[in-house]
Structure formats: structure tokens, C-alpha cells
C-alpha distance (Angstrom), angle and dihedral (degrees) to the residues before:
residue distance angle dihedral
M1 . . .
A2 3.80 . .
A3 3.78 118.1 .
G4 3.79 94.3 -143.7
F5 3.79 95.2 -115.0
T6 3.76 137.0 64.1
T7 3.80 140.6 -138.6
P8 3.82 130.2 170.8
L9 3.80 89.3 -103.2
L10 3.80 94.3 51.6
D11 3.80 91.4 44.4
F12 3.79 89.5 55.1
F13 3.80 91.6 53.8
R14 3.82 93.0 44.1
R15 3.78 90.3 57.3
G16 3.80 87.4 64.1
D17 3.80 98.5 -132.0
V18 3.81 98.2 114.9
E19 3.79 117.2 117.1
R20 3.80 119.0 -112.9
D21 3.81 96.6 -111.9
L22 3.80 90.5 55.5
R23 3.80 92.6 46.3
L24 3.79 88.2 51.0
L25 3.80 90.7 50.2
A26 3.80 90.1 50.8
A27 3.81 89.9 47.2
R28 3.80 87.9 58.0
G29 3.79 88.7 56.9
A30 3.80 93.5 -113.4
L31 3.79 101.9 114.1
A32 3.79 107.7 60.6
P33 3.81 123.2 83.1
R34 3.82 94.7 -160.9
A35 3.77 136.4 46.2
Q36 3.81 93.5 -121.0
E37 3.80 93.0 53.6
Q38 3.79 93.1 43.1
I39 3.79 91.9 53.8
G40 3.80 91.8 43.2
L41 3.80 91.9 52.3
L42 3.79 93.0 47.6
M43 3.81 91.4 49.9
L44 3.79 88.7 51.6
L45 3.79 97.4 43.5
V46 3.79 96.5 46.9
E47 3.81 83.8 75.4
D48 3.82 94.8 43.7
R49 3.81 118.4 143.2
D50 3.81 90.0 -124.7
P51 3.84 109.9 79.8
E52 3.81 93.9 -147.4
V53 3.81 92.9 51.2
A54 3.80 91.4 47.7
R55 3.81 92.1 46.8
T56 3.79 92.5 48.0
A57 3.81 91.7 50.2
E58 3.80 89.2 50.7
E59 3.81 90.8 50.9
T60 3.80 91.0 50.2
L61 3.79 91.8 49.0
T62 3.80 88.9 51.8
A63 3.82 90.8 49.4
L64 3.83 94.6 54.0
P65 3.84 109.4 119.3
P66 3.84 105.1 -102.1
D67 3.80 96.5 -141.3
S68 3.81 94.0 46.7
L69 3.79 90.7 46.3
S70 3.82 93.1 50.7
Q71 3.79 90.8 49.2
F72 3.79 90.0 48.2
L73 3.81 90.8 52.3
A74 3.81 89.3 53.5
R75 3.80 91.9 60.6
S76 3.79 115.9 114.4
D77 3.81 92.7 -129.8
V78 3.81 95.2 56.3
S79 3.80 112.2 107.5
A80 3.79 126.7 -122.3
E81 3.82 88.4 -117.8
I82 3.81 91.6 60.7
R83 3.81 92.8 46.9
A84 3.81 91.0 48.9
F85 3.81 91.2 49.2
F86 3.80 92.6 55.1
S87 3.81 94.4 37.5
A88 3.79 87.0 61.5
R89 3.79 86.2 55.4
G90 3.78 92.7 51.1
V91 3.81 97.0 -102.3
E92 3.80 117.5 126.4
P93 3.83 131.3 -175.7
A94 3.78 117.8 -89.1
E95 3.80 120.5 -116.9
S96 3.79 89.9 -102.2
A97 3.78 134.6 20.2
G98 3.78 94.7 -129.9
G99 3.81 107.5 -158.8
D100 3.81 98.1 20.8
E101 3.79 91.0 175.4
D102 3.79 93.8 53.2
D103 3.79 108.1 97.9
E104 3.78 98.1 168.2
P105 3.83 114.9 139.6
L106 3.80 113.0 -88.2
F107 3.79 91.6 -134.9
D108 3.81 125.0 37.2
E109 3.77 118.9 -172.1
G110 3.80 90.4 -174.8
Q111 3.79 96.6 -115.7
G112 3.76 126.2 162.3
G113 3.78 102.1 49.0
E114 3.78 97.1 113.4
A115 3.78 96.5 83.4
A116 3.79 92.9 58.3
E117 3.79 90.3 59.8
E118 3.82 94.7 61.5
E119 3.79 119.4 113.1
E120 3.78 111.9 -70.3
E121 3.79 93.6 -130.5
A122 3.81 92.6 58.4
T123 3.78 113.0 101.2
T124 3.78 121.2 -122.4
L125 3.78 89.6 -109.7
Q126 3.81 91.8 53.3
R127 3.79 92.4 48.5
I128 3.79 92.1 50.2
A129 3.80 92.3 46.9
A130 3.82 88.8 57.6
M131 3.82 94.3 51.1
T132 3.78 127.2 101.1
V133 3.80 118.1 -121.1
A134 3.81 90.1 -101.3
Q135 3.80 91.6 52.9
R136 3.80 91.0 48.5
V137 3.80 90.9 51.4
V138 3.81 92.0 51.6
T139 3.80 91.2 45.3
A140 3.80 90.4 49.7
M141 3.80 89.3 57.5
K142 3.79 100.6 38.1
G143 3.80 105.5 22.6
T144 3.78 136.0 93.6
R145 3.78 131.7 -73.1
E146 3.80 89.6 -104.4
E147 3.80 91.1 53.8
R148 3.81 91.9 48.7
A149 3.81 90.7 51.5
I150 3.80 88.9 57.6
L151 3.80 98.0 39.5
I152 3.82 95.2 50.4
R153 3.81 85.1 70.0
D154 3.82 93.7 48.2
S155 3.81 116.2 129.9
N156 3.81 91.0 -127.9
K157 3.81 111.1 86.3
L158 3.80 94.1 -152.0
V159 3.80 89.3 58.2
N160 3.82 88.7 52.8
V161 3.80 91.0 49.5
A162 3.80 89.9 48.8
V163 3.81 90.2 56.8
L164 3.81 91.0 51.1
S165 3.82 89.1 47.7
S166 3.79 95.1 51.3
P167 3.82 113.2 119.1
K168 3.82 86.6 -145.8
L169 3.80 93.4 61.0
T170 3.81 111.4 112.4
E171 3.80 130.1 -153.7
T172 3.79 88.3 -115.8
E173 3.80 88.6 60.4
V174 3.80 90.9 47.9
E175 3.80 89.3 51.7
S176 3.80 88.8 56.5
I177 3.81 93.7 44.8
A178 3.82 91.3 51.0
K179 3.81 88.7 61.1
M180 3.81 96.4 46.4
T181 3.79 118.6 111.3
S182 3.81 90.4 -171.5
V183 3.82 95.7 70.3
S184 3.79 126.3 85.1
D185 3.79 120.7 -94.4
E186 3.82 87.4 -118.2
V187 3.81 89.9 63.5
L188 3.80 90.1 53.2
R189 3.79 91.1 45.1
I190 3.82 91.8 53.6
I191 3.80 90.8 50.2
G192 3.80 89.3 50.3
R193 3.81 90.8 52.8
T194 3.80 94.5 50.9
R195 3.80 107.3 94.4
A196 3.79 96.2 -162.7
W197 3.80 91.6 57.1
M198 3.78 94.6 42.9
K199 3.80 90.1 61.0
N200 3.81 85.1 71.5
Y201 3.81 108.3 87.1
T202 3.80 93.4 -155.9
I203 3.80 89.8 58.8
T204 3.82 91.9 46.3
A205 3.80 92.5 50.0
G206 3.80 91.7 44.1
L207 3.78 91.6 55.4
A208 3.80 93.4 45.5
K209 3.81 91.9 52.0
N210 3.79 94.9 43.9
P211 3.84 110.4 101.6
K212 3.82 88.8 -153.6
T213 3.82 93.2 61.1
P214 3.83 113.0 107.1
I215 3.82 108.3 -96.6
A216 3.81 95.0 -124.2
L217 3.80 90.6 55.3
S218 3.81 93.6 46.2
M219 3.81 91.5 50.2
N220 3.80 91.7 52.1
L221 3.80 91.4 50.5
L222 3.81 96.0 53.6
A223 3.80 92.1 80.0
R224 3.80 89.6 61.9
L225 3.79 97.2 52.7
T226 3.78 130.0 100.1
A227 3.80 120.5 -116.3
K228 3.79 88.9 -106.5
D229 3.80 93.2 58.7
L230 3.80 92.6 41.3
K231 3.79 88.6 55.5
I232 3.81 91.1 51.8
I233 3.81 91.1 51.8
S234 3.81 93.3 44.3
T235 3.80 90.4 62.5
D236 3.80 99.9 35.1
R237 3.80 108.8 107.3
N238 3.80 91.1 -168.0
V239 3.81 93.5 71.1
P240 3.83 118.9 77.1
D241 3.81 115.1 -82.2
V242 3.78 93.5 -117.8
V243 3.81 91.8 54.9
R244 3.80 92.8 46.2
T245 3.81 91.6 48.6
S246 3.79 92.8 47.4
A247 3.81 90.7 51.4
R248 3.81 89.5 51.1
R249 3.80 91.4 51.4
R250 3.77 91.3 51.4
L251 3.79 89.3 54.4
S252 3.80 98.7 46.2
P253 3.82 98.1 76.6
N254 3.81 88.8 56.5
K255 3.81 94.0 45.7
E256 3.77 89.1 -135.2
């Protein structure tokens, strides 16, 4: 069942290419950094093709604190689909949402603590290299800025999405990621689809100048750039020819 809203993390699960151990982890409520995503994943996984995943998601839904769940359902940003799903289970919204700004997960299994117990002398890179995919995903959501900077370049796309879904991720970090040529084009595409981030001109310009950004996205961003940044792109031989030429054409009427 759809939750009536979308995030990069939920989209990844909806595509159906998430390994069983990660679906099971999400079914336990341990994979989502926000209440909305946690509920959305559980609604999705309760119908999973794997009986154990579906059963685990059902158990987690049953274990959600009733009062917290009712207050969550009263929030103005909760979709009608979510309310209908829980209404069918006999759970109705509370009279007030309580802490409307609090988007902490409703159920916390306490996952992700293993990495902190590694030897102190091990570097962050060494610790991450020794982690399973599931541990890297949890670390991407709950870890430090240094860990996110490493994990955004991970070869596993779900790990990348987990970094972009982390509630700890700052716009300053996104500005840096938008300029990276060592991340996947999917990472850059997700940033380009996120309206809140694209209101930041530094992020927009970073994507447009990044030779790794998908050409269609770069071309669309050129119209939003200043003449100064267009001039930089028009002479940068690292960006695709079509992007460089388009930037030059946008400059020519102004004789910049």
C-alpha cells in the first residue's frame, strides 16, 4: 500500500531492488530516520513477498506506541492514505498532534551501535570498510559528518540514499556533495529533484558545474545561473560539450 508521499528512501524500496536482509531490518523499524519514512516503509513491507519480512513488519506495526501513533496521525503533514491504513486497524488521530515538529521514529530498535564499539585506533574508513551493507546504511543515517562524507561515495546505492535521507545532513554538506565528481550520477539526480535543496543557489551552481551531473539536469539548471557562473562553465573543458556550448549561447546575447 502506498503511503501517499515519497522520499528517496521509500522510492528505493518501492522499486523492489532491496536485498532481503535490509528489508527485514526496515521491517523491524530500524532503518528509517524519520517517523514518516518509518511508517511508509512498514506499510509497504507488511505486504512484502517474503513471509518473514511481512510478519516482522506487522509485529512492528503492532508494537508502535498507541499514544505516539495517534498523535502522529493528527499531524497536518500526514497523508490521507496513512490515516486510512491505520483507521482500518482501529487507530484514529488524536485531538492534537502534540510535538508537530518532532519527526523522530515512532519505534526504535536501538540498531547501529556496533560501529562505535570498534577499536579506537581504527580510522573511520577502516571501520566502515569492515561493516556490512546494513550497518553502513544505519551509519549513513545516524552517524557523523565524517562518516557521511565517506558513505556518500559508497558503491551501494541504498547507502547513498541513506546519507541523503539522514536528518543530520546539513545544506553545507549537500553543497559539497553537489560538487563531487566521485559520487554516482543518481546521487546528483536526487539532489536535483529535491526542491528544498534547489532553492540554495550554491547547490544549483555546484550541480551545473559538475561534469558528473546528468546532462539533462545540467541543461535545465543553466537558466538559473548568473553570468559569472555561465562564463565559468562555457570555458570548462571538463563539462560535456553540449553543456559548455549551451552556456556560451546564453552568454552571447549579453556580450559578456
